[in-house]
DRENTOR-393509 format. One record per residue (C-alpha): residue in one letter; x, y, z. Coordinates in pm, whole numbers, padded with zeros to 5 digits, always signed. Example, Ala and Ser with C-alpha at 12.3 -4.5 7.8 and 13.67 -1.06 7.14 Angstrom:
<recs>
A+01230-00450+00780S+01367-00106+00714
</recs>
This chain:
<recs>
M-00964+03669-01869S-01130+03405-02081A-01021+03048-02024P-00805+02880-02283T-00995+02659-02522T-00734+02382-02532P-00935+02061-02470S-00818+01767-02264S-00717+01476-02483R-00587+01133-02407P-00218+01121-02491S-00118+00846-02731V+00190+00671-02593T+00382+00355-02668E+00455+00090-02410R+00817+00207-02398E+00714+00570-02352A+00478+00476-02072R+00753+00279-01898Q+00986+00576-01934V+00737+00807-01763A+00719+00569-01469E+01097+00530-01466D+01152+00908-01464A+00911+00939-01166R+01094+00699-00933E+01376+00811-00706Q+01693+00751-00904H+01946+00732-00622W+01995+00552-00293R+02133+00799-00048K+02061+00593+00261P+02097+00222+00340S+01803-00011+00287F+01764-00348+00458A+01525-00482+00194K+01741-00361-00100E+02038-00541+00053L+01824-00851+00107F+01738-00871-00263L+02107-00834-00344G+02188-01137-00128R+02321-00943+00168F+02148-01005+00503R+02219-00681+00689L+02075-00765+01028D+02264-00471+01174L+02023-00235+00995I+01722-00358+01195H+01868-00509+01514P+01861-00396+01785H+01502-00291+01705P+01476+00091+01687L+01246+00253+01947P+01048+00580+01966A+01168+00852+02199D+01004+00873+02541E+00837+01201+02457D+00693+01060+02134R+00571+00751+02315A+00400+00952+02588R+00225+01178+02338G+00119+00883+02131E-00013+00676+02422E-00211+00975+02553F-00384+01017+02217L-00452+00645+02177A-00629+00650+02516R-00854+00937+02405L-00916+00774+02067R-01012+00441+02226D-01264+00617+02450F-01406+00793+02145C-01435+00461+01953E-01608+00288+02240T-01854+00568+02316T-01920+00736+01982V-01843+00503+01689D-02103+00244+01592G-01961+00040+01309A-02293-00141+01258V-02471+00188+01190I-02205+00291+00936E-02238-00042+00763R-02620-00020+00762D-02647+00338+00645A-02342+00331+00418R-02232+00657+00565I-02018+00785+00853P-02242+01013+01063D-02149+01383+01043E-02127+01399+01421V-01864+01124+01424I-01652+01311+01167T-01699+01633+01364G-01593+01453+01685L-01284+01320+01508K-01196+01674+01403E-01233+01801+01761L-01019+01510+01880G-00742+01612+01645A-00757+01284+01448F-00734+01467+01115G-00406+01626+01222M-00229+01323+01364K+00070+01352+01134I+00069+01731+01107D+00327+01926+01309T+00208+02090+01627K+00308+02434+01500Y+00028+02403+01245G-00225+02282+01497G-00167+01910+01450L-00080+01641+01700G+00268+01572+01563L+00243+01195+01615T+00520+00969+01486Q+00453+00722+01208V+00450+00442+01468Y+00168+00602+01669Y-00020+00724+01365N-00031+00362+01246K-00140+00240+01590A-00422+00492+01581L-00530+00374+01234A-00532+00013+01352L-00747+00112+01650I-00999+00329+01464G-01003+00085+01168S-01107-00194+01401A-01409+00010+01508S-01493+00105+01151P-01269+00034+00846A-01450+00312+00664I-01324+00571+00922G-00978+00426+00894A-00985+00482+00518L-01122+00834+00566L-00839+00936+00797S-00574+00755+00598A-00669+00905+00263H-00669+01252+00421Q-00325+01227+00587S-00130+00956+00407I-00184+01064+00050G-00406+01378+00076V-00287+01737+00106P-00080+01718+00433Q+00181+01465+00323P+00288+01611-00012L+00292+01959+00139K+00506+01834+00425R+00765+01706+00177F+00740+01942-00119G+00522+02241-00023T+00640+02599+00012Q+00625+02768+00354E+00336+02979+00229Q+00145+02666+00127K+00208+02502+00461D+00095+02810+00650A-00219+02834+00436F-00335+02473+00419L-00189+02267+00703P-00383+02438+00983R-00701+02376+00786C-00617+02008+00735A-00532+01968+01102R-00869+02070+01240T-01143+02165+00991D-01086+02050+00631I-01088+01706+00475S-00854+01636+00186A-00836+01386-00099F-00584+01273-00361L-00697+01263-00729L-00486+01074-00980T-00693+00792-01132E-00913+00859-01434P-01183+00639-01600D-00924+00510-01851V-00604+00561-01651G-00497+00355-01348S-00139+00248-01302D-00034+00390-01635P-00013+00764-01566A+00160+00841-01900R-00193+00848-02049L-00326+01103-01801A-00581+01322-01978T-00671+01592-01720T-00495+01910-01826A-00378+02224-01647V-00325+02494-01908P-00116+02793-01793D-00303+03129-01818G-00113+03413-01660D-00073+03356-01287E-00321+03067-01298Y-00373+02725-01445V-00704+02614-01596L-00801+02253-01514D-01015+02031-01732G-01076+01661-01688V-01246+01386-01495K-01111+01189-01196L-01244+00851-01077W-01236+00673-00739T-01163+00989-00546T-01153+00856-00185N-01288+01136+00040G-01374+01330-00274V-01745+01353-00192V-01679+01532+00136A-01339+01683+00074D-01266+02058+00106L-00918+02039-00043L-00786+01820-00323V-00444+01717-00448V-00498+01695-00824M-00255+01545-01075A-00289+01710-01418R-00084+01736-01736V+00064+02078-01813P+00123+02119-02187R+00477+02210-02285S+00496+02572-02402E+00727+02871-02395G+00831+02922-02034H+00661+02604-01921K+00844+02266-01893G+00511+02089-01880G+00441+01735-01768I+00230+01581-01494T+00204+01828-01213A+00044+01840-00866F-00196+02114-00752V-00394+02195-00439V-00746+02268-00548E-01041+02403-00347T-01341+02171-00398A-01568+02472-00365A-01404+02638-00667E-01625+02720-00963G-01627+02436-01219V-01560+02152-00969T-01846+01902-00963V-01870+01576-00767E-02088+01389-01013H-02139+01058-00836R-02078+00883-00508N-01951+00536-00577A-02077+00222-00391F-01856-00083-00327M-01879-00437-00201G-01699-00325+00119L-01614-00006+00302R-01974+00103+00261G-01913+00430+00448L-01639+00535+00205E-01700+00881+00055N-01554+00792-00282G-01674+00964-00603V-01626+01092-00956T-01504+01453-00977R-01518+01668-01290F-01313+01981-01355H-01439+02228-01614R-01231+02541-01663V-01134+02546-01297R-00892+02827-01219V-00612+02736-00983P-00356+02994-00870A-00001+02909-00972A+00087+02953-00606H-00113+02637-00538R+00115+02422-00758I+00307+02170-00549G+00666+02157-00665P+00780+02236-01020E+00595+02143-01335G+00653+01781-01434A+00726+01666-01079G+00374+01541-00999L+00442+01169-01029K+00767+01190-00834I+00579+01375-00561A+00307+01108-00564L+00550+00819-00545T+00761+00981-00274T+00441+01051-00074L+00344+00688-00103N+00679+00568+00033T+00549+00620+00384G+00181+00670+00294R+00154+00304+00203L+00217+00211+00565S-00136+00313+00655L-00290+00010+00479P-00085-00255+00662A-00167-00068+00983M-00536-00140+00931C-00451-00494+00822V-00275-00544+01159G-00588-00422+01337A-00798-00662+01129G-00564-00952+01217K-00596-00877+01588W-00972-00876+01559C-00971-01198+01360L-00760-01362+01630K-00980-01246+01913T-01292-01364+01739A-01142-01698+01634R-01024-01761+01990E-01356-01678+02160W-01573-01859+01902S-01364-02172+01872A-01353-02210+02249A-01733-02175+02278R-01830-02393+01984E-01806-02766+02041Q-01798-03054+01787W-01764-03420+01870G-01715-03361+02238K-01451-03083+02238P-01404-02720+02132V-01350-02684+01761A-01013-02516+01827L-00879-02851+01947H-00954-03013+01617E-00638-02989+01410A-00816-02873+01090V-00945-02564+01278G-00645-02523+01512S-00402-02485+01220K-00606-02193+01092I-00601-02021+01430S-00226-02077+01458F-00186-01918+01116I-00389-01617+01218A-00195-01567+01540A+00152-01611+01391T+00075-01395+01089T-00074-01113+01303F+00245-01117+01511A+00460-01095+01196L+00252-00823+01034E+00275-00605+01344A+00651-00670+01349V+00684-00558+00982L+00468-00257+01041D+00634-00135+01361L+00983-00190+01221S+00911-00009+00894S+00733+00276+01075Q+01010+00329+01329M+01266+00331+01045A+01049+00592+00867D+01049+00804+01183E+01424+00787+01229E+01492+00860+00865R+01824+00682+00880N+01722+00428+00614D+01560+00442+00275I+01239+00247+00330R+01076+00267-00013I+01104-00116-00054E+01016-00194+00305A+00698+00020+00290A+00599-00135-00037L+00661-00487+00099A+00461-00401+00411K+00166-00291+00191L+00189-00589-00037Y+00234-00854+00232G-00010-00698+00476S-00294-00672+00228E-00245-01026+00100M-00209-01193+00440A-00493-00994+00604W-00727-01116+00332L-00622-01475+00393M-00671-01434+00768A-01023-01293+00721D-01102-01577+00483E-00989-01833+00740L-01201-01662+01009V-01511-01694+00787Q-01429-02064+00741I-01380-02117+01114R-01718-01952+01181G-01880-02174+00920G-02231-02070+00817R-02220-01793+01075G-01917-01650+00898F-02124-01611+00581E-02424-01459+00768T-02434-01088+00825A-02394-00941+01170A-02741-00785+01151S-02897-01123+01072L-02711-01295+01356A-02832-01026+01602A-03189-01052+01474R-03204-01420+01562G-03039-01376+01903E-02667-01440+01847R-02365-01224+01883A-02335-00979+01592V-01994-01079+01456P-01922-00899+01128A-01688-01166+00982E-01828-01146+00631Q-01799-00765+00647I-01430-00765+00732L-01366-01000+00440R-01542-00752+00207D-01376-00451+00365L-01025-00597+00340R-01057-00694-00023I-00988-00347-00153N-00649-00335+00016R-00508-00567-00253I-00604-00290-00504F-00576+00042-00311E-00259+00248-00352G-00107+00004-00601S-00257-00336-00679T-00068-00646-00580E+00036-00694-00942I+00165-00337-00971M+00342-00362-00634H+00520-00676-00759L+00655-00482-01057L+00738-00171-00852I+00932-00366-00590A+01094-00581-00859R+01221-00269-01033E+01380-00146-00713A+01515-00491-00632V+01710-00508-00959D+01817-00143-00954A+02175-00223-00872H+02191-00459-01170L+02033-00207-01408S+02264+00063-01286V+02573-00131-01392A+02442-00343-01677G+02123-00174-01795D+02282-00042-02114L+02374-00397-02214I+02013-00498-02250D+01880-00163-02380P+01811-00196-02755D+01846+00178-02805K+02201+00196-02676S+02500+00215-02909L+02774-00045-02933Q+03005+00198-02758D+02759+00237-02470K+02719-00142-02445A+03097-00192-02438R+03129+00062-02158A+02844-00105-01967G+03006-00445-02018A+03328-00328-01856Q+03143-00168-01570A+02933-00480-01516G+03238-00698-01518V+03392-00509-01229F+03067-00517-01026Y+02990-00885-01077A+03352-00993-01015K+03315-00859-00659W+02944-00941-00607L+02901-01297-00735P+03167-01464-00512R+02989-01326-00203L+02680-01524-00294V+02856-01860-00246A+02895-01869+00132G+02783-01674+00434P+02694-01683+00805G+02379-01885+00728Q+02604-02190+00685L+02763-02156+01029P+02578-02353+01299G+02639-02094+01571A+02546-01784+01373Y+02289-01547+01525G+02326-01720+01859Q+02186-01414+02039F+01843-01533+01921K+01880-01873+02086R+01660-01887+02398E+01418-02146+02529V+01286-02128+02176D+01563-02104+01923L+01509-01850+01643S+01868-01857+01515P+01801-02130+01255H+01537-01909+01096L+01778-01619+01063R+02038-01851+00917Y+01773-01962+00669V+01701-01598+00578E+02069-01535+00514R+02102-01843+00289A+01777-01772+00112A+01875-01411+00041R+02187-01529-00140R+01981-01795-00323L+01731-01527-00422A+02007-01301-00557R+02156-01590-00754S+01813-01666-00904T+01765-01305-01007F+02106-01286-01168Y+02049-01608-01357A+01714-01482-01482M+01866-01152-01599S+02138-01346-01780R+01887-01574-01940W+01615-01325-02047Q+01812-00994-02054G+01581-00731-02208R+01279-00962-02188M+01310-00977-01810E+01052-00701-01766T+00793-00918-01943K+00839-01210-01698Q+00587-01080-01451G+00516-01421-01298F+00879-01473-01221L+00926-01121-01087G+00617-01159-00868R+00759-01472-00709I+01094-01304-00652V+00920-01025-00466D+00699-01263-00267I+01007-01453-00150G+01165-01125-00045A+00849-01038+00145E+00863-01362+00337L+01230-01310+00423F+01160-00956+00538A+00871-01074+00755M+01074-01349+00913S+01354-01106+00993A+01109-00853+01147A+00936-01123+01349C+01260-01250+01504V+01384-00897+01581R+01051-00806+01741A+01048-01121+01952E+01397-01040+02084L+01292-00681+02156L+00988-00800+02362R+01208-01052+02546S+01466-00786+02634R+01191-00567+02771G+01021-00844+02970D+00710-00800+02761H+00570-01147+02682G+00908-01242+02546R+00861-01620+02581E+00526-01611+02403A+00670-01376+02138Y+00947-01623+02063Q+00686-01898+02023L+00481-01688+01779A+00792-01590+01584D+00901-01954+01565A+00557-02063+01440F+00546-01783+01183C+00896-01854+01049R+00820-02225+01011Q+00505-02143+00816S+00682-01873+00617R+00971-02102+00519I+00728-02351+00369R+00575-02075+00155A+00923-01947+00054E+01038-02290-00053E+00728-02338-00264L+00792-02003-00430F+01157-02094-00497G+01035-02411-00669R+00783-02219-00879L+01051-01982-01004W+01150-02249-01262T+00867-02497-01249N+00547-02317-01346T+00288-02277-01625D+00379-01921-01727D+00452-01998-02091L+00142-02218-02129D-00071-01950-01956R+00041-01692-02214K-00064-01923-02499V-00401-01989-02341V-00462-01616-02282K-00384-01536-02650G-00632-01802-02747I-00896-01662-02515L-00853-01309-02654S-00877-01440-03014G-01202-01619-02937T-01066-01973-02948Y-01248-02075-02629T-01577-01883-02657W-01753-02222-02667L-01657-02261-02303E-01874-01962-02214Q-02191-02113-02351G-02480-02216-02120I-02503-01905-01907V-02698-01578-01891D-02489-01260-01833P-02664-01036-01577S-02455-00737-01683D-02616-00466-01894D-02478-00350-02231G-02323-00025-02116P-01971+00079-02204W-01681-00088-02026I-01528+00247-01953A-01736+00561-01890D-01704+00856-02122A-01466+01116-01974T-01488+01380-02244P-01405+01723-02092G-01673+01981-02068P-01931+02124-01829S-02102+01884-01592T-02457+01779-01670R-02512+01618-01328T-02613+01738-00987N-02321+01821-00761V-02327+01568-00474H-02037+01730-00287R-02125+01726+00082P-01884+01932+00293I-01907+01853+00665R-01903+02154+00899
</recs>
């Protein structure tokens, strides 16, 4: 049959329509409890995370056995310096990882995978990511957001039987959503999948396709036009990269993760069997967001690994380097940085392990916890790496290759700073994560009072919402006045040689304070609340600090109860909570004392050209090419750089 001639075109959508697409894609209901959701509502549900959940003995044994084999592989086969130098992971390394089973860590054993838990999958990513962040990204993109995860949740049995064994041992997968002019606003997605009998015909261009250059299988998000018998909407498909009409047009290069196989992929009249559609038409974004609920935990896993390496390097270097008669670590200006790295690494691992174990048990809804882990992990890891570069001084700015060439230890401090930077953008930028988490944090309010601030609702709808809201707030608001955080003996089970109970009392008080602040803001701004992104970002950042403090204390008590460095864990948790409380208090202050309004005025002036005089006196080294590449559908005019690894 001849392919349909319907071209891809960029949909024209209003801001409200774009927001509605995103709203329709999110999970609408809370069927399980959520510690973080309760925290934003002012309820400190310590019982949801303490005692700390633990993996089953069988899962632990299987996970530890694989970690031992993976460590041996990293130490004997992986050379991170070579990957950095050549900007490519050697084929033999990827082949070795396949033979090791690393591409099937999260895939069930009945499909040839290892069947690791989320906890041990993340430990493996932290380990391999410390040897080479590029390999960590390769494995994460394949399993966390590539073909295996959406098929695990939404695939048919036939799809699982066909694709999961391939993903477990031989094939590499990638996830394709972003387009040259579409990032976090999927309502404007231009790639189309036009129904044609028992097939769909794909046309469009995808950008930043991590693993796309070497992938065998792709998860592609495309827009199905509405027609008779077809609901239409953004839909997910499994696509063979070797299919006719698929062209990898370019391998992108970045400031970090130089071994990343990330490219631009064009689809021209690519025929995809309807049997390869994941879920129903129009469910693509919901599938993507649900996949990311746990998929996002892979990034903080590698951030934890980075923190551990930063701590090890800072400890060894600052003990060896002397200034003014003593090791630099003993100078307070440097020592405070090392303390920050140690305490934050402890807290990040606590957040990661707690969220991962909750994901494994499936007793809780962890959509907010996973998002907070990604947000907090990426931001704090970047700060830790930056502090390490500062501790190393000029050597921190010098490349590992240059250090080795002049006879010093090849410490890639500047590389880890570059490699970690993308995590603040990958899988939802910090700014988008703020908005995503804020939306979930105020979900209870919008559920009962959303119609009151919706301009499209009738007076009858608003009256009904007003009555419903009155009932909810009559019960909820009084509970924000007092709580266990005001009782001196509360959380006494965390009082040891080092007393963590004051920190948990602070979290309880701060949670109620945070909820009151959110309610006041909603009352003040109502429908304009969604435009107050600075305020919402600070609300989320406070919640992240409270979650991290809670996780750190619970982890410290777990380690103490197991006789596993409990005293030292309490010290690290105490240090972290004291540092975290200072940050939280600053954020509370900035909720109402900030420059948000002035910043908006300045930005409008900048965009209108008011301050162009400030830009004078420079030469712009950029060329005069377009800001956004042309993504007009059609046949490719470039050489296919797809490089399957066999």
